[in-house]
C-alpha positions in Angstrom: 0.0 0.0 0.0 1.6 3.2 -1.2 0.7 6.8 -0.5 1.8 10.0 -2.3 4.8 10.5 -0.1 6.0 6.9 -0.5 5.5 7.2 -4.3 7.5 10.4 -4.5 10.4 8.7 -2.6 10.1 5.6 -4.8 10.2 7.5 -8.1 12.8 10.0 -7.0 15.7 8.4 -5.2 17.5 11.8 -4.6 14.6 13.0 -2.4 15.4 12.8 1.3 12.7 15.1 2.8 9.2 16.0 1.8 7.3 18.9 3.3 3.8 19.1 2.1 4.1 18.3 -1.6 7.6 19.9 -1.9 10.5 17.5 -2.1 14.1 18.2 -1.2 17.4 16.5 -1.7 20.1 16.0 0.9 21.5 19.5 0.3 18.1 21.1 0.8 17.5 21.8 -2.9 14.0 21.5 -4.3 13.5 18.4 -6.4 11.1 18.6 -9.2 9.1 15.4 -9.7 6.4 14.3 -12.1 3.1 14.6 -10.2 1.3 12.6 -12.8 3.7 9.7 -12.4 3.3 9.9 -8.6 -0.5 9.9 -8.8 -0.4 7.0 -11.4 1.8 4.9 -9.1 -0.6 5.5 -6.2 -3.6 4.7 -8.3 -2.0 1.5 -9.7 -1.4 0.3 -6.1 -4.9 1.3 -4.8 -6.3 -2.3 -5.3 -4.1 -3.4 -2.4 -5.9 -1.2 0.1 -9.3 -2.3 -1.2 -8.3 -5.9 -1.0 -6.9 -5.6 2.5 -10.2 -4.2 3.8 -12.2 -7.1 2.4 -10.0 -10.2 2.9 -11.3 -12.6 5.5 -9.4 -12.9 8.7 -6.3 -15.2 8.4 -7.4 -16.9 11.7 -10.4 -18.4 9.7 -7.9 -20.2 7.5 -5.6 -21.3 10.4 -8.6 -22.5 12.4 -9.6 -24.7 9.4 -6.1 -26.1 9.1 -5.8 -26.9 12.8 -9.2 -28.6 12.8 -8.5 -30.4 9.5 -11.7 -28.8 8.1 -11.1 -28.8 4.4 -14.4 -27.1 3.7 -13.5 -24.2 6.0 -10.1 -23.9 4.3 -11.7 -23.9 0.9 -14.3 -21.3 2.0 -11.4 -19.0 3.0 -9.6 -19.6 -0.3 -12.8 -18.9 -2.2 -13.5 -15.7 -0.3 -9.9 -14.5 -1.0 -10.3 -15.3 -4.7 -13.6 -13.4 -4.8 -11.9 -10.3 -3.4 -9.0 -10.6 -5.9 -11.6 -10.8 -8.7 -13.4 -7.8 -7.4 -10.2 -5.7 -7.2 -7.8 -6.9 -9.9 -4.2 -5.7 -9.9 -3.7 -2.3 -11.4 -7.2 -1.0 -11.1 -8.5 1.9 -9.0 
């Protein structure tokens, strides 16, 4: 899960500090970055946040494993696959 600040750092390795939306290098010089590229990176990663909110609890899976309940394990897998289908990679 990536936010605007993380995206700026990832796309601009010379950036060491960000104040608001202004980025600076180690010497305190402003670093110009491509806002469209930053926003595109955040948008391309948005599916992760959406998936994380809807995945079932991992404890459901582990409980099924411990009990040897294959139906419970399969229900967990099916629920995860449904979330993945609802929010495919690279979609907003």
